[in-house]
C-alpha positions, 0 to 999 in steps of 0.5 A: 794528128787530125785537128778537132773540129767544131764542139771537140775544139771547145772541148780540147780548148777547155780541156787544155785551160782546166786541166793541162797539156803539151805544146806541140814542139817546136825548135828554140835557140839554146846556149849553154854558158860555161865558166868559173865568172859564168854566174856573175857575167850572165847576172850582170846581163839579165834584167831579172836575178839568177841569185833567186833560182832553185835548182829544177827551176827556169827564169825568165829574164830579159837581154836589154840594149843600154837604151833599155830595148829588148835583145831578147826574151830568154829562160834561164836555168842550171844544169850541172856546171853550166847556165842554159838560156833558151829563146825564141829560134828566129834569133839565135845569132842575134842572142849569141852576139849579144851574150858575147857582146861584153865579154872581156877578160871574163872566164865565160864560154858562150856555146850553141847547143840548138841542134842537141834536143827539142823542148817540150813544155807540159802544163797545169795537172797534166804535168804532174804525170811527168816523173822525169827527174830532168824536169824543168818548172816554168810557166811560159804560157801562163799556166805552171808547167815544167819544161823537158828537153829531149834529145833529138833521137827520142823525139818520137818517143817521148811525143807518143808516151805523152799521148799515150799518158792521155795528156793533150796536145796543145797545136798552135791553134789551141795555144794561141788562144790560152797564150793570148788569154793569159797576156803572155807576149811573144817574140816576133809579134808582141815583142821586137828590137823596139819594145821596152819591158814595161810596154809588154808587161815583162816587168811583171815577171822578167825583171827584178827591181831589186837586184843589182845593175845590168845592161839597160837597167837604169831606163827599166828603174827609171821608167818604174819611177815615172810610173808609166810609158806611152804604150802598153800591151792591152787584151781585145774581145771582138764584140761579134762571133763572126768578126776575123781580126788579125795581126797589123790592124790598126785600132781606132778610138769611135768617138776621136777617130784618132789611131790609138794602136794596133793588134799584133797576135790574134787567135780564135778563142773556141770557148768564147766563140769569138776572136781575141787579141793582144795589141799595143794600146796607147796609154790614158785611153779608157774607152772600153769599145774601139775599132779595128780597121782593115787597111784596104777595105776600110772595114770596122770590126768593134773590139771590147778592151779586157783586162789579162787575163781573159775570162772564161767561165768554168 
């Protein structure tokens, strides 16, 4: 697909934000959880409550260590007599190990089905054009949407069908500014094994504080009762249209010259006509303007701290 440029990029991103589209399909690690004890066991592992899932809905949840740190951010949904769990493909082996770790005398089987198909995610108003019965409701980049798992032999045909329906494709250079603007963290850039759910804002949508015990629950609840973490994921917009941002840039308070954070995800937002980012900021920082500093050149790029979503007028 030829990438649009200039005005087309602006219009395409605006159309995606207002009318929706589909995210370029990419491999996902996917496991099938079966057995008589599957629901009880899986609910004892996930931070969200599987009992609240309705048919045709996927639920985001965290798999945690006993110390409350992230093992995986997953999506779970029911398929016939099984649970399906999917996550970023980079953590396939680690996810399987984590899913199997606490199986002792439980009637639970974990099967890797990653190679059986690929995920298409259609979001916004565009999702209403999809009439397949196998669609699963999910909100992966901050917009209401649906997941459709397509078998390998049907990928090309379904891709062409979406284009034929007039649904825009959100290729990575378009889906990234949408994701960042909505404040949705991604594994490997904004989330790692050292992340606490509350730091990444995952407690807003991937944690159920009313459910029973699960691995890491004590730490998650303790953090909530304390009311704060030492850092949190924040949104940033470059002050200058010419500014270029990249992940791992340190964030400096211009007044104290102290390091107060790090950028984790960056993209150029074509509607805002400037770079946007998300990154970790020390709790308690009140300055509206901070500096992203290049480690080699020392070049300082002014950033405005912005609450999510990064607002764009229609």
